[in-house]
C-alpha positions in Angstrom: 11.2 -7.1 13.7 10.5 -8.9 10.4 9.1 -7.4 7.2 7.7 -9.9 4.7 8.0 -8.9 1.0 5.6 -10.1 -1.7 6.7 -10.5 -5.4 4.4 -10.7 -8.4 4.4 -14.1 -10.0 4.3 -13.1 -13.6 7.5 -11.1 -13.4 9.4 -14.0 -11.7 7.8 -17.3 -12.8 10.0 -17.8 -15.9 13.3 -16.8 -14.2 15.9 -19.2 -12.7 16.1 -19.2 -8.9 19.5 -17.4 -8.9 18.8 -14.4 -11.1 15.2 -13.6 -10.3 15.9 -10.4 -8.4 18.6 -8.7 -10.6 18.0 -9.8 -14.2 17.9 -7.3 -17.0 14.5 -8.3 -18.3 11.6 -7.2 -16.2 8.1 -7.8 -17.7 6.3 -4.7 -19.0 4.0 -3.0 -16.6 4.9 -5.2 -13.7 2.6 -8.1 -14.6 -0.8 -9.2 -13.4 -0.1 -12.8 -12.3 -1.2 -14.4 -9.1 0.3 -13.3 -5.9 3.6 -14.4 -4.5 5.1 -13.9 -1.0 6.3 -11.0 0.8 29.9 1.2 4.2 39.8 0.7 4.7 39.3 1.1 8.3 40.1 -1.9 10.6 37.5 -2.5 13.2 38.8 -1.5 16.6 38.8 -4.3 19.2 35.9 -4.4 21.6 36.5 -4.1 25.3 36.5 -7.4 27.1 32.9 -8.5 27.7 31.4 -5.5 25.8 28.7 -5.8 23.2 29.5 -3.6 20.3 26.1 -2.4 19.3 25.9 0.8 17.2 22.9 3.0 16.9 24.7 4.9 14.1 26.0 7.7 16.3 29.6 8.4 15.3 29.4 6.4 12.1 27.4 8.8 10.0 24.5 6.4 9.5 21.1 8.0 8.8 17.7 6.6 9.6 14.4 7.0 7.8 10.9 5.8 8.3 10.0 2.8 6.2 7.5 4.5 4.0 5.2 6.4 6.3 5.1 3.7 8.9 6.7 4.2 12.3 9.5 1.6 11.6 12.9 3.3 11.5 15.5 1.7 9.2 19.0 2.6 8.3 19.2 4.4 4.9 21.7 1.7 3.9 20.7 -1.9 4.4 22.6 -5.2 3.8 21.4 -7.7 1.3 22.3 -11.4 1.2 21.5 -12.3 -2.4 24.4 -14.1 -4.2 26.8 -13.7 -1.2 25.4 -15.4 1.9 25.5 -19.2 1.7 27.0 -19.1 -1.8 29.7 -16.7 -2.8 31.3 -16.1 0.6 32.1 -18.3 3.5 30.0 -18.2 6.7 33.0 -16.7 8.5 33.2 -13.8 6.0 29.4 -13.4 6.1 29.6 -13.0 9.9 32.4 -10.4 9.6 30.4 -8.4 7.1 27.2 -8.6 9.1 29.0 -7.7 12.3 30.7 -4.7 10.7 27.5 -3.5 9.2 25.7 -3.7 12.5 28.5 -1.9 14.3 28.3 0.9 11.8 24.6 1.4 12.3 23.0 -0.8 9.6 19.9 -2.3 11.1 18.2 -3.6 8.0 19.1 -7.1 6.7 17.4 -8.4 3.6 17.1 -12.0 2.5 14.7 -14.4 0.7 13.8 -18.0 1.0 15.1 -18.7 -2.5 18.6 -17.2 -2.0 21.2 -20.0 -2.3 18.3 -22.4 -2.2 17.6 -21.5 1.4 21.2 -21.3 2.7 21.2 -17.5 2.8 18.3 -17.4 5.3 19.9 -20.1 7.4 23.3 -18.4 7.4 21.8 -15.1 8.4 19.7 -16.7 11.1 22.6 -18.7 12.6 24.8 -15.6 12.7 22.2 -13.5 14.4 21.5 -16.2 16.9 25.2 -16.5 17.7 25.7 -12.7 18.1 23.0 -12.3 20.8 22.0 -8.8 19.7 18.8 -7.5 21.0 16.0 -8.6 18.6 14.4 -5.2 18.8 17.6 -3.5 17.5 17.5 -4.8 13.9 15.0 -5.5 11.1 14.9 -8.5 8.8 13.1 -8.4 5.5 12.5 -11.6 3.6 10.6 -12.7 0.5 8.4 -15.7 0.1 7.2 -17.5 -3.0 9.5 -20.2 -4.2 10.4 -22.1 -1.0 11.5 -25.5 -2.4 11.2 -27.9 -5.3 7.9 -29.6 -4.2 4.7 -28.2 -5.5 3.5 -27.6 -1.9 6.6 -25.6 -1.1 6.0 -22.9 -3.7 3.6 -20.1 -4.2 1.0 -18.6 -1.9 -1.8 -21.1 -2.1 -3.8 -21.8 1.0 -1.6 -24.8 1.7 1.5 -22.5 1.7 0.2 -19.6 3.7 -3.3 -18.4 2.7 -4.9 -17.7 -0.6 -5.0 -13.9 -1.2 -1.9 -11.9 -0.7 -3.4 -9.1 1.5 -5.3 -11.5 3.6 -2.2 -13.7 3.8 0.0 -10.9 5.0 -2.6 -9.7 7.5 -2.7 -13.2 8.8 1.1 -13.4 9.0 1.2 -10.1 11.0 -1.7 -11.1 13.3 0.1 -14.3 14.1 3.1 -12.3 15.2 5.3 -13.7 12.4 6.0 -10.2 11.0 5.2 -6.6 12.0 4.9 -5.1 8.5 4.7 -6.3 5.0 5.7 -4.9 1.6 6.0 -5.8 -2.0 8.8 -6.5 -4.4 8.8 -5.9 -8.2 5.1 -4.9 -8.1 3.7 -2.3 -10.4 2.2 0.9 -9.1 -1.3 -0.2 -10.1 -1.0 -3.5 -8.2 0.3 -1.8 -5.1 -2.7 0.6 -5.2 -5.1 -2.3 -5.6 -3.6 -4.1 -2.6 -3.9 -0.9 -0.6 -7.5 -0.4 -1.6 -8.4 -4.0 -0.8 -6.8 -3.6 2.7 -8.9 -0.5 3.3 -12.1 -2.0 2.0 -11.9 -5.2 4.1 -10.1 -3.7 7.2 -6.9 -5.5 6.4 -3.2 -4.4 6.7 -1.8 -2.5 3.7 1.8 -2.7 2.5 4.3 -0.1 3.7 7.1 -0.5 1.1 8.1 -1.7 -2.3 11.4 -3.2 -3.2 12.5 -1.9 -6.6 15.7 -2.1 -8.7 17.2 1.4 -8.9 20.5 2.7 -10.3 21.9 5.0 -13.0 20.3 3.0 -15.7 17.0 1.9 -14.0 15.2 5.1 -13.0 11.6 5.3 -14.2 9.8 3.4 -11.4 11.6 5.0 -8.4 11.6 8.5 -9.8 8.2 8.7 -11.5 5.9 6.1 -10.0 6.8 5.4 -6.4 7.0 9.1 -5.2 3.2 9.4 -6.0 2.4 6.3 -4.0 4.6 7.6 -1.1 2.6 10.8 -0.9 -0.8 9.2 -1.5 -0.7 6.1 0.6 2.6 6.2 2.4 4.4 3.3 0.6 8.1 3.9 0.7 10.9 2.3 -1.4 13.6 -0.1 -0.4 15.9 -0.2 -3.5 18.4 -2.8 -4.6 21.2 -3.2 -7.1 22.6 0.4 -6.8 25.6 -0.7 -8.7 23.7 -2.6 -11.4 25.2 -5.9 -10.4 28.7 -4.4 -10.5 28.4 -2.6 -13.9 28.8 0.8 -12.2 32.0 0.0 -10.4 34.0 0.3 -13.6 35.7 -3.0 -12.7 34.6 -4.7 -15.9 36.1 -2.4 -18.4 34.9 -4.4 -21.3 36.0 -7.7 -19.8 34.8 -10.1 -17.0 37.3 -10.9 -14.3 37.0 -14.3 -12.8 36.4 -12.8 -9.3 33.3 -10.8 -10.5 29.8 -11.9 -10.3 29.4 -12.1 -14.0 32.0 -14.8 -14.1 30.1 -17.0 -11.7 28.3 -20.1 -12.7 24.6 -19.4 -13.4 25.3 -15.7 -14.3 25.7 -16.0 -18.0 22.9 -13.4 -18.4 25.1 -10.9 -16.6 28.1 -11.7 -18.7 26.1 -11.3 -21.8 24.9 -8.0 -20.5 28.4 -6.8 -19.9 29.4 -7.7 -23.5 26.2 -6.4 -25.1 26.2 -3.1 -27.0 23.9 -1.6 -24.3 26.3 -2.8 -21.6 29.3 -1.2 -23.3 27.4 2.1 -23.6 26.6 1.9 -19.9 30.2 1.2 -19.0 31.2 4.2 -21.1 28.7 6.4 -19.2 30.3 5.3 -15.9 33.7 6.4 -17.2 32.1 9.7 -18.1 31.0 10.1 -14.5 34.4 9.5 -13.0 35.4 13.2 -13.2 32.4 14.1 -11.0 33.3 11.3 -8.5 36.9 12.6 -8.5 35.7 16.1 -7.9 33.7 14.9 -4.9 36.6 12.8 -3.7 34.7 9.5 -3.9 34.6 6.3 -5.9 32.2 5.6 -8.7 30.4 3.1 -6.4 30.0 5.7 -3.6 28.6 8.2 -6.1 26.1 5.7 -7.4 24.9 4.7 -3.9 24.6 8.3 -2.8 22.7 9.1 -6.0 20.2 6.4 -5.2 19.7 7.8 -1.6 18.7 11.2 -3.0 15.4 10.0 -4.4 12.2 11.0 -2.7 10.5 8.3 -0.6 13.5 6.0 -0.6 13.7 4.5 2.9 16.8 2.4 2.4 19.2 1.2 -0.3 20.4 -2.4 0.0 24.1 -3.1 -0.4 25.5 -6.4 -1.7 29.1 -6.9 -0.6 31.4 -9.9 -0.6 33.9 -8.6 2.0 34.4 -6.0 4.8 36.5 -3.7 2.6 33.7 -3.3 0.1 31.2 -2.6 2.9 33.5 0.2 4.3 33.8 1.7 0.9 30.1 1.7 0.3 29.3 3.2 3.7 31.4 6.2 2.5 28.4 7.1 0.3 26.8 8.6 3.4 29.3 11.4 3.3 29.0 11.9 -0.4 25.2 12.4 -0.1 25.6 15.7 1.6 27.7 17.0 -1.3 25.2 16.0 -4.0 23.9 19.5 -4.9 21.2 20.1 -7.4 23.9 21.3 -9.8 25.8 18.0 -9.4 22.7 16.0 -9.9 21.9 18.0 -13.0 25.4 17.3 -14.3 24.9 13.6 -13.8 21.5 13.7 -15.6 23.1 15.4 -18.6 25.9 12.8 -18.8 23.4 9.9 -18.4 20.9 11.3 -20.8 18.1 9.1 -19.5 16.2 11.3 -17.0 12.6 10.2 -17.0 9.9 12.7 -17.6 6.1 12.7 -16.8 4.1 11.2 -19.6 1.6 13.6 -21.2 
């Protein structure tokens, strides 16, 4: 199955191809620009000739509907931004993807712009070589940029079709995808797309991809739950570790092995060294006693915290090796221990819980 994700042009047009989906500077209100396209345990050896295909039983993976559609997705998904086709080798990418699949992850997210198209190709080549049943996993991709030529970008009629809702309905009717959703859209835009779909007998979106972590809360906690209840649009959230800020690995500096030290990520390095970044890292240190009390890492606590939000269908993980993936999967066990009291303690320490506007 494939889910196409649409991004708003105004939020993304001015951003470089490598930091569009995790930068610290989203436009106010989501923008009104033209449309743009939609968990260290060694892996046991498989018996000779056996296909290791996990449905999540025995691994602790949970499954949720994508919004209020009938599509079942793992509550943790695997993202390919930065890593596939860029940061890690194809061999490591295959190890990570295989481990994720064997542990019950069935949602793999990519985009045509990731690593200038290499991420999509790497993901596709791995899936082709694995021979897994196509019905056993879900791929989400995002279209808009495509390439350098004018005819390879955007959602003009030459690219797919003119209007976004009609375009996505066309894509689904052609069998190219089964569902479509949005990415970085404002609540008003999503509601408008839904209304247009209903008015003209088209297919409405089923999910919104949104950034969500300890320091990015407003949209997922205040806006999207209402859309979930009213029109069934669920959330697929990304960057649960705030591009690594929540792992406490920076500690006021930027190791060469961290994402902020990579070429093209100066904005993230600046964010680490900024006054706001230093305050956020201090907050993460304040949260460590809670993580220690729960017997987990800061990363596991942060991912479990994201999974608690109402209407969240899946949280996308970004990992560069199998050890990170195994650690992050441990968040599934932490989630059951996140009591209302613990969540309240976290809110007090963060001091940024959003409240309804009067």
